[in-house]
C-alpha positions as a LaTeX table, in Angstrom:
\begin{tabular}{lrrr}
\hline
Residue & $x$ (\AA) & $y$ (\AA) & $z$ (\AA) \\
\hline
Met1 & $-17.15$ & 97.31 & $-14.33$ \\
Leu2 & $-13.77$ & 98.93 & $-14.50$ \\
Leu3 & $-12.16$ & 99.50 & $-17.89$ \\
Asn4 & $-10.08$ & 96.30 & $-17.88$ \\
Glu5 & $-12.23$ & 94.24 & $-15.53$ \\
Lys6 & $-13.79$ & 91.13 & $-17.06$ \\
Ile7 & $-17.02$ & 89.42 & $-16.04$ \\
Asp8 & $-16.58$ & 86.20 & $-14.05$ \\
Pro9 & $-18.32$ & 83.40 & $-16.06$ \\
Lys10 & $-20.19$ & 82.18 & $-12.98$ \\
Ser11 & $-21.69$ & 85.66 & $-12.34$ \\
Ile12 & $-23.47$ & 86.18 & $-15.68$ \\
Gly13 & $-26.95$ & 85.10 & $-16.70$ \\
Phe14 & $-29.02$ & 85.47 & $-19.83$ \\
Asp15 & $-32.52$ & 86.18 & $-21.02$ \\
Ile16 & $-33.48$ & 83.95 & $-23.95$ \\
Asp17 & $-35.98$ & 85.70 & $-26.28$ \\
Gly18 & $-34.31$ & 88.54 & $-28.16$ \\
Val19 & $-30.91$ & 87.68 & $-26.65$ \\
Val20 & $-30.24$ & 84.02 & $-27.56$ \\
Ala21 & $-33.33$ & 83.20 & $-29.62$ \\
Asp22 & $-34.36$ & 85.29 & $-32.64$ \\
Thr23 & $-37.96$ & 85.25 & $-31.49$ \\
Met24 & $-39.14$ & 88.36 & $-33.31$ \\
Thr25 & $-38.01$ & 86.97 & $-36.68$ \\
Leu26 & $-40.04$ & 83.85 & $-35.90$ \\
Phe27 & $-43.00$ & 86.07 & $-34.93$ \\
Leu28 & $-42.78$ & 87.74 & $-38.34$ \\
Asp29 & $-42.40$ & 84.33 & $-40.11$ \\
Ile30 & $-45.57$ & 83.06 & $-38.44$ \\
Ala31 & $-47.42$ & 86.32 & $-39.29$ \\
Arg32 & $-46.38$ & 85.95 & $-42.94$ \\
Asn33 & $-46.84$ & 82.18 & $-43.35$ \\
Glu34 & $-50.00$ & 81.64 & $-41.31$ \\
His35 & $-51.76$ & 85.02 & $-41.48$ \\
Asp36 & $-50.59$ & 86.43 & $-44.83$ \\
Ile37 & $-49.16$ & 89.54 & $-43.16$ \\
His38 & $-46.25$ & 90.85 & $-45.22$ \\
His39 & $-46.07$ & 94.57 & $-44.40$ \\
Val40 & $-44.35$ & 94.44 & $-40.98$ \\
Arg41 & $-40.54$ & 94.41 & $-40.78$ \\
Tyr42 & $-38.18$ & 93.65 & $-37.88$ \\
Asn43 & $-37.21$ & 97.29 & $-37.48$ \\
Asp44 & $-40.90$ & 98.22 & $-37.18$ \\
Ile45 & $-40.93$ & 96.52 & $-33.77$ \\
Thr46 & $-39.95$ & 99.58 & $-31.76$ \\
His47 & $-41.72$ & 98.69 & $-28.51$ \\
Tyr48 & $-41.74$ & 95.51 & $-26.47$ \\
Asn49 & $-45.53$ & 95.69 & $-26.40$ \\
Leu50 & $-46.24$ & 94.77 & $-30.01$ \\
Glu51 & $-49.69$ & 96.35 & $-30.09$ \\
Asp52 & $-48.05$ & 99.74 & $-29.54$ \\
Cys53 & $-45.91$ & 99.63 & $-32.68$ \\
Ile54 & $-47.12$ & 97.29 & $-35.42$ \\
Asp55 & $-50.25$ & 97.27 & $-37.53$ \\
Ile56 & $-51.52$ & 93.78 & $-36.79$ \\
Glu57 & $-54.84$ & 93.00 & $-35.13$ \\
Pro58 & $-54.37$ & 92.41 & $-31.37$ \\
Glu59 & $-56.15$ & 89.03 & $-31.68$ \\
Ile60 & $-53.61$ & 87.87 & $-34.29$ \\
Ile61 & $-50.71$ & 89.12 & $-32.16$ \\
Ser62 & $-52.10$ & 87.06 & $-29.26$ \\
Ile63 & $-52.48$ & 83.95 & $-31.43$ \\
Ile64 & $-48.89$ & 84.24 & $-32.67$ \\
Ile65 & $-47.48$ & 84.88 & $-29.18$ \\
Lys66 & $-49.35$ & 81.84 & $-27.86$ \\
Lys67 & $-47.73$ & 79.73 & $-30.60$ \\
Leu68 & $-44.30$ & 81.11 & $-29.71$ \\
Leu69 & $-44.76$ & 80.31 & $-26.04$ \\
Asp70 & $-46.15$ & 76.80 & $-26.40$ \\
Gly71 & $-43.85$ & 75.80 & $-29.28$ \\
Ser72 & $-46.69$ & 75.05 & $-31.72$ \\
Tyr73 & $-45.18$ & 76.61 & $-34.83$ \\
Asp74 & $-43.83$ & 75.14 & $-38.06$ \\
Ala75 & $-41.21$ & 77.79 & $-38.91$ \\
Asp76 & $-37.74$ & 77.56 & $-37.33$ \\
Leu77 & $-36.77$ & 79.49 & $-34.20$ \\
Lys78 & $-33.16$ & 80.35 & $-34.91$ \\
Pro79 & $-30.46$ & 81.48 & $-32.50$ \\
Leu80 & $-29.02$ & 84.97 & $-32.83$ \\
Lys81 & $-25.70$ & 84.99 & $-34.66$ \\
Gly82 & $-22.79$ & 83.99 & $-32.40$ \\
Ser83 & $-24.90$ & 83.11 & $-29.36$ \\
Ile84 & $-24.38$ & 79.36 & $-29.48$ \\
Asp85 & $-20.62$ & 79.60 & $-29.89$ \\
Val86 & $-20.22$ & 81.99 & $-26.94$ \\
Leu87 & $-22.60$ & 80.03 & $-24.70$ \\
Asn88 & $-20.85$ & 76.75 & $-25.46$ \\
Arg89 & $-17.51$ & 78.36 & $-24.69$ \\
Leu90 & $-18.98$ & 79.73 & $-21.48$ \\
Ser91 & $-20.34$ & 76.31 & $-20.46$ \\
Thr92 & $-16.81$ & 74.86 & $-20.66$ \\
Lys93 & $-15.65$ & 77.44 & $-18.08$ \\
His94 & $-18.64$ & 77.32 & $-15.79$ \\
Ser95 & $-21.80$ & 75.30 & $-15.58$ \\
Pro96 & $-24.61$ & 75.45 & $-15.24$ \\
Val97 & $-25.03$ & 78.55 & $-17.40$ \\
Cys98 & $-28.03$ & 80.46 & $-16.03$ \\
Phe99 & $-30.97$ & 81.50 & $-18.23$ \\
Val100 & $-33.99$ & 83.29 & $-16.82$ \\
Thr101 & $-37.00$ & 83.93 & $-19.03$ \\
Ala102 & $-40.32$ & 85.61 & $-18.34$ \\
Arg103 & $-42.04$ & 82.88 & $-20.33$ \\
Pro104 & $-44.78$ & 81.17 & $-18.33$ \\
Val105 & $-44.00$ & 77.67 & $-19.69$ \\
Leu106 & $-40.53$ & 76.15 & $-19.52$ \\
Lys107 & $-40.59$ & 72.95 & $-21.62$ \\
Pro108 & $-40.70$ & 74.32 & $-25.23$ \\
Ile109 & $-37.85$ & 76.80 & $-24.75$ \\
Gln110 & $-35.87$ & 74.37 & $-22.57$ \\
Lys111 & $-36.05$ & 71.73 & $-25.31$ \\
Trp112 & $-35.03$ & 74.31 & $-27.92$ \\
Met113 & $-32.07$ & 75.52 & $-25.82$ \\
Lys114 & $-30.82$ & 71.96 & $-25.20$ \\
Asn115 & $-31.05$ & 71.17 & $-28.91$ \\
Gln116 & $-29.29$ & 74.35 & $-29.96$ \\
Leu117 & $-26.49$ & 74.09 & $-27.40$ \\
Gly118 & $-26.13$ & 70.32 & $-27.55$ \\
Val119 & $-25.45$ & 70.18 & $-23.80$ \\
Glu120 & $-26.37$ & 67.95 & $-20.90$ \\
Asp121 & $-29.07$ & 68.99 & $-18.44$ \\
Ser122 & $-26.44$ & 69.71 & $-15.83$ \\
Gln123 & $-24.75$ & 72.35 & $-18.05$ \\
Ile124 & $-27.71$ & 74.75 & $-18.21$ \\
Asp125 & $-30.12$ & 76.11 & $-15.66$ \\
Ile126 & $-33.25$ & 77.56 & $-17.27$ \\
Ile127 & $-35.93$ & 79.18 & $-15.14$ \\
Ala128 & $-39.28$ & 80.34 & $-16.49$ \\
Thr129 & $-40.62$ & 82.97 & $-14.08$ \\
Gly130 & $-43.90$ & 83.88 & $-15.80$ \\
Ser131 & $-43.17$ & 87.60 & $-15.26$ \\
Phe132 & $-40.39$ & 90.10 & $-15.90$ \\
Glu133 & $-40.45$ & 91.29 & $-12.29$ \\
Ala134 & $-39.79$ & 87.80 & $-10.92$ \\
Lys135 & $-36.39$ & 87.56 & $-12.65$ \\
Thr136 & $-34.69$ & 89.62 & $-9.94$ \\
Asn137 & $-35.22$ & 87.17 & $-7.07$ \\
Val138 & $-34.14$ & 84.22 & $-9.20$ \\
Leu139 & $-30.92$ & 85.98 & $-10.22$ \\
Leu140 & $-30.13$ & 87.11 & $-6.70$ \\
Ser141 & $-30.68$ & 83.60 & $-5.34$ \\
Arg142 & $-28.15$ & 82.29 & $-7.88$ \\
Glu143 & $-25.66$ & 85.08 & $-7.15$ \\
Ile144 & $-25.85$ & 86.41 & $-10.70$ \\
Ser145 & $-24.48$ & 89.95 & $-10.79$ \\
Trp146 & $-24.59$ & 90.50 & $-14.59$ \\
Phe147 & $-27.61$ & 89.81 & $-16.80$ \\
Val148 & $-27.98$ & 90.17 & $-20.57$ \\
Glu149 & $-31.49$ & 91.42 & $-21.35$ \\
Asp150 & $-33.34$ & 92.99 & $-24.27$ \\
Arg151 & $-36.31$ & 94.46 & $-22.39$ \\
Leu152 & $-35.24$ & 97.88 & $-21.16$ \\
Glu153 & $-37.88$ & 98.06 & $-18.40$ \\
Thr154 & $-36.48$ & 94.86 & $-16.91$ \\
Cys155 & $-32.97$ & 96.33 & $-16.99$ \\
Phe156 & $-34.10$ & 99.17 & $-14.73$ \\
Ile157 & $-35.67$ & 96.68 & $-12.28$ \\
Leu158 & $-32.50$ & 94.59 & $-12.22$ \\
Asn159 & $-30.30$ & 97.63 & $-11.73$ \\
Asp160 & $-32.41$ & 98.77 & $-8.76$ \\
Ala161 & $-31.77$ & 95.34 & $-7.18$ \\
Gly162 & $-27.99$ & 95.60 & $-7.63$ \\
Ile163 & $-27.74$ & 93.41 & $-10.73$ \\
Asn164 & $-25.75$ & 94.89 & $-13.62$ \\
Pro165 & $-27.86$ & 94.76 & $-16.80$ \\
Ile166 & $-26.26$ & 94.49 & $-20.21$ \\
Val167 & $-28.73$ & 95.64 & $-22.85$ \\
Phe168 & $-28.74$ & 93.52 & $-26.00$ \\
Lys169 & $-29.53$ & 96.12 & $-28.66$ \\
Gln170 & $-32.81$ & 95.59 & $-30.44$ \\
Pro171 & $-35.16$ & 98.02 & $-32.24$ \\
Trp172 & $-37.50$ & 97.90 & $-29.22$ \\
Asn173 & $-34.92$ & 99.13 & $-26.68$ \\
Arg174 & $-33.47$ & 102.20 & $-28.36$ \\
Glu175 & $-34.57$ & 104.66 & $-25.68$ \\
Lys176 & $-31.93$ & 106.45 & $-23.66$ \\
His177 & $-30.56$ & 104.43 & $-20.75$ \\
Pro178 & $-27.45$ & 104.36 & $-18.53$ \\
Phe179 & $-26.53$ & 100.70 & $-19.02$ \\
Lys180 & $-23.71$ & 98.91 & $-20.80$ \\
Glu181 & $-24.98$ & 97.56 & $-24.12$ \\
Ile182 & $-23.88$ & 95.18 & $-26.83$ \\
Gly183 & $-25.02$ & 94.77 & $-30.41$ \\
Ala184 & $-23.55$ & 91.33 & $-31.05$ \\
Trp185 & $-22.39$ & 88.26 & $-29.17$ \\
His186 & $-18.70$ & 88.78 & $-30.04$ \\
Glu187 & $-18.88$ & 92.05 & $-28.08$ \\
Leu188 & $-20.12$ & 90.15 & $-25.02$ \\
Glu189 & $-17.47$ & 87.46 & $-25.50$ \\
Ser190 & $-14.72$ & 90.09 & $-25.14$ \\
Met191 & $-16.21$ & 91.17 & $-21.78$ \\
Ile192 & $-16.06$ & 87.71 & $-20.16$ \\
Ala193 & $-12.99$ & 86.33 & $-18.32$ \\
Phe194 & $-12.56$ & 83.08 & $-20.23$ \\
\hline
\end{tabular}
């Protein structure tokens, strides 16, 4: 992207967890409320693979992740600050807005996204690939040339396929990388040609 070049609204797509949805805060809420685990903080999550960075039994991590994926939790999954406003603005310029998640099950996150955005089915396109590697083909088939992602390993895969990754800064992606990155949704908003 050239210095003054803006991203065409129809050419950008989004991951959901860690980009739109504050999934790791919900993970910690479930750990605290259902498993009495109070010692882990958000900034302790320094790797995408949770077993590599936090002191919680792998079985409990699996139980919590299953709850996150199937939507069977009592705490609230909240959007990251500013995400809903920018996505709603984007949907007025171009729809459907493309979301590609590595989640294996679509319905719980699709329902959450529709509720958060307050949009019609035709305004969003959400694809659950079941794997990080499968995102590339979906994005290429939809002619998405920019993708906002929090998993650094996925960014390298996308870049190799000719898709421009934008890293959404999180504690788990602070390794050195060559990609454009943002720390907040207002930063992304300024990059889009509205």
